[in-house]
N, C-alpha and C positions, 0 to 999 in steps of 0.2 A: 841372935840378931838377924834381921832381914833388911836388905836394901830396898828402898822404894823411891819413886819420883812423883812429884806433884806439880800441878799447874798453878803458877802464881801470877797475879797482875802486879807488876813491879813499878810501873809509872803510867801516866796517861797514855792509853793506846799502845801499851807495850807489855808483853807477858813472856814468861820463860818457864822451863821445867827445872825444878830444883830437887836435888837428892836429899834424902833423909834416911835415918836408920830407925827401924822399928824394934822395940823391945818385945820379947815374947808376951803373949796375952796373959794377963792375970786372971784369977778365978772370976767368972762373971763377964769376961771379955772374949772376943773372937777375932781372929785374923782373917781378912777377906781379900781375895784376889779379884780385882775388877775385871768384868767382862765387857761392859759398855756403860757409858754415862750420857745423860741427856743435857743439852745446853738450853737453859731457860733464857731465850734470846733477849727478851725485853729487859729483865733485871740484870743479866750478865753484861749486856751492852752498856747499861748505866754504870755498873761497877768498873768495867774496862776503861771507860772514859772519865772516871773519877767524879761521877755526878750524883753520888749519894749525899743528900743535904747534911750539913754538920749536925743539925739537931736530931737527925734520924739514925746516926751511925751506930748507936748502941742497939736500937730496936731492929735494925736491918741486919744484924749479925745472923749468919746461918749456923746451924748445928755443925760443930767441928771446924768452924772457921779458925784460921790462925792469922794473926796480924790484925791491924786496925785500918779502917778506911781513912783516907782514900787508897793508900798503898804503903808498903807491899802487903798483899793480902792473898791468902789461899782461900778460894771461894768456889762455890758450886753446891748443888743439893739434889742430884738425880743419879745416884750410883746404883748400878746393878752388878752384883758379884756373887761369887761362890765362897762359902766358908772353908778356909784351908785348915784352920787349927782352932780347937775349942769345941764347945758343945755344938751338936747339929752339923758336924763336918760334912761337907759335900752339898749342903742345902743351898739353893739359889735364894738370894735375899735382895731386898731394896733397902738402901740407907740414904738418909739426907746428908751426904758427905761430899766434899769437894772432889774434883777430878784428880785421881791419884791411882797408880797401878796396884798398890797394895796398901792396906791400912788396918789398924786395930780399932775396934769400937766395942762399946758395951753390948752384950747380947740383947739387952732390953731395947736397944735402939734399932734393931734390925727387924724387918718384916718379911715373912716368907712370901715368895711369889707363887701365885696359883699355877698349877700345871698347864692350864690352857692359855697362859699369857706368855708370849715369847720374850726373849731377852730384850730385843729391840723395842717391842711395845711397852715393856715394863719401864723403860726410861722415860715414859710419859707420866709416871705416877705422880710426881710433884705438881705437874701442870693439871692433872686430873683432880688432885686434892684442892687446888685453887678453884677450879671450875665447880667442883661439888660444893665447896663452901659458898661460892657466889650464888649458886642456885638456891641454897638454903637461905642466904641473906635476902633473896628476892621474895621469898614466901609466896610463890606463885599459886594462885587458886585455880581450880579446875575450870577450863574453858577460857581463861584469860588470854588475850592476844599478846604474844611475846616477840620482840625483835632483839637480835644480837648484832651489834655493830663491831665489825672486825672479824675476818675469816682467817686469823692466825690460829695457832695451836689452841690457846685457851678459848677463843671464841667458838671454834668448831666443836671442842669438847663440851662447852656449855650448851650449844645448840642440840647436840645429840642427847645430852642428859635431859634437857627439857622435853624433847620429843619422846624419850623413853619413859620418863618417870612422872611427868606432870600432866599428861593427857591434854596438852595445850598446843595449838598451832604456833609454829615458830618460823621467823624469816631471818636469814643472814643477810647483812648489808655490808658490801665491801666494794670500793672503786676499782679493784683489780679484777679484770675478767677471768684470769687464770684461777684466782682464789674463789670466785663465784662458781666456776666450773668444778673446782674441787669440792665445794660444799654440796653441789647438786649430785656429784658422784657418791656422796655419803648419804644421800636420801633426804637432803634438806632443801627447802625453798631458798632462793638467793636472788638478790637484786643489787645493781651497781650503785644505786643511790636511794635516799630516803623516799618512802612512799607509804601513805596511810598513817593511821593513828593506832597506838598500842597502849595496852595497860601496863606492861613492864618492858622497859628498854634496858638491856644489859650492854654496857660499853666495854669493849676489850680490844680496841684498835691500837692503843698506845699513842695515839696522835690527838692533840687538842681539838682539831677540827671534828673528830669523831664524837666528842662529847657535845659539841654544838649541834651536830646532826641528831644526837639523842634527844635534845630538847625539842627539835623540830618534829620528831616522830612521836612524842609523848602526848597521849590523850588526856582528858580531864582527870585530875587527881592520880595521874600515872606515877609509877615508881621508876626512877632511873638508878641503876646499880652500877657504880664505878669500880671496874676491876683493873683498869690500867694504873700503872704507877709511873709518874712523870719525873721522879727524882727532883733535881733543882730547877727544872724547866717551868717557867710560869705559864699558867693557862688562863686565857681570857674567854669569858662566857657572855652570851647575849641575854643577860637576865632582865633586861628592860622590855623583852617581848612578852611571851605568854607564860613565863615562869610563874608569876604571881597569880594572874587571872585564872590560869588552869590549875592552880593549887598543886604544882608538881613537887615531888620529893626526890632529892638527890642523896643517895645512900652509899657510903663507902663500904667496900668489902675487902678484907685483908686476911690472908691465910694464917697469920701469926696466932690468931685466936679462933677457936671453933665458933661458927656463926651462932649468934644469940638464940635463934629458934631451936637449935639442937644442943646447945652447950650443956644443959643439965642431963642429957641422955648419951652423949657421944664424947669420948675422949679423943685426944690427938691420935693415939695409936689405933683406935677403932676407925677414925676417919681415914687413915692411911690404908687400913685393910679394905675398907669399902672402895677407896679409889682404885686399888689394885684389882679388886674383883670386877669393877666396872670395865676394866680394860680387856676383859674376855671377848668383847665385841670385835670381830675381825675387821670391821670397816675402819678401825683406828689405824690399821696398817697404811691407809692412804695418807696419813699425816707424816709418815716416816720419810725424811728427806736426806740431805747430804750426810755421808759418813766421813769422818776425819780420823786418821790414825793418831793415836795419842802422841806419838813421837813428833808429829808435824803440827801440833797445836800452835806454837809460836808463829809459824809461817802462814797457816791457813785459817785459823779462827778469826783474826781481825777482819778479813774480807767477808766471811760468811755472816759475821755479826751485822755488817752494813748492808748485805745483799738482799735480805728478806726473801729467801728462796721459797719456791713452791715445788713440791710439798715443803712445809715450813719447819719441821722438827729436825734439828741438827743432832747427830749422834756421834759420840767419840768412841772409837773401837780400840781395844787393847790387845 
C-alpha cells in the first residue's frame, strides 16, 4: 500500500487535497511519482467554477477522472512523472492524469518523454496536443494567410506549429501588450487588434469577443477554427454582417477525437507522441510561467486561474 494525495474541486470555487491509498500495481500497470503537472487554465477554470454544461458532462470527463461534474471531482490531464514500480522503472513519462503526487496507471496510458524535452516543458504536452489537432482541423494550404486570435498557451503553440510546419505566414492577435511581446520573443508577428484579411483564422482566446474579431478578419471563403471552449457561457456573434456574403466557414476543433484529416493515419497515442516530440523546441520555455507547490494548491490556484499570468502556463511542482 502507498499513501497519496490528490487535488479535488469540492464546490464552486473551492478545492482541497484529499488522501487516498494506492494498491500495488497489477500486471500491465505502473506506479508513478509525480514530478510536475500543468494546469490547462481555460478548461480547469470552467471546472473550478462548475461551468461544465449538464449535456456535456459525460463527454468532458478526462482520463482517470474520479467523481462527476460539477463536484466533487478529481480533475486534470497534464502529469509528468517517473515510473517507480512496474515495467520501465525510472523512465520519465507523460500521462493524462489529474494532479496527484503518486498514482497507478495502465502502462499503455503512459508516453515516454523525449530526452531533449525538460520536465517543465513536458507539462505543455496536453496543450500541444490540442494545438496540433487544431492545425490539422484547419487543413492549411501552402501560402495561405493565417491569423491566430489569443496569445495564451494554446494560441502561441498553434502559431509556432503553423510557422514550423505549414510554410504559411502567421499573425498573432491579442489586446494584451505583454502577450504580444511574448509572441514576438518567440519569433511570431503580433498585433493588438484585428488588421487585414486572412484565409484561415484560428480562435484560441477563450473570450466571446475574440470570435467576433475572427469574423472581422476572415477573407472571402475563409475558414474560422474555434479552439476555445466556453462551457455554459452563451456566445453572441454578428452573423448579420459579412458571414454569409463572404461565404465563411466556422469549424469546431476538439481534442477528444483525432482531427478528421488525420484520423485514418494517426491514433490518439501517436498524436501524443508527436505532441511531445514537438516540444523539443526550446522557445516553448518562454511559455512557462508561475510555479505552485502541490501542497499550496488550495490557497494559490484559485487566484492564478483568474489572473491570466504572463508567461501563461501554470506549473504544479511536487
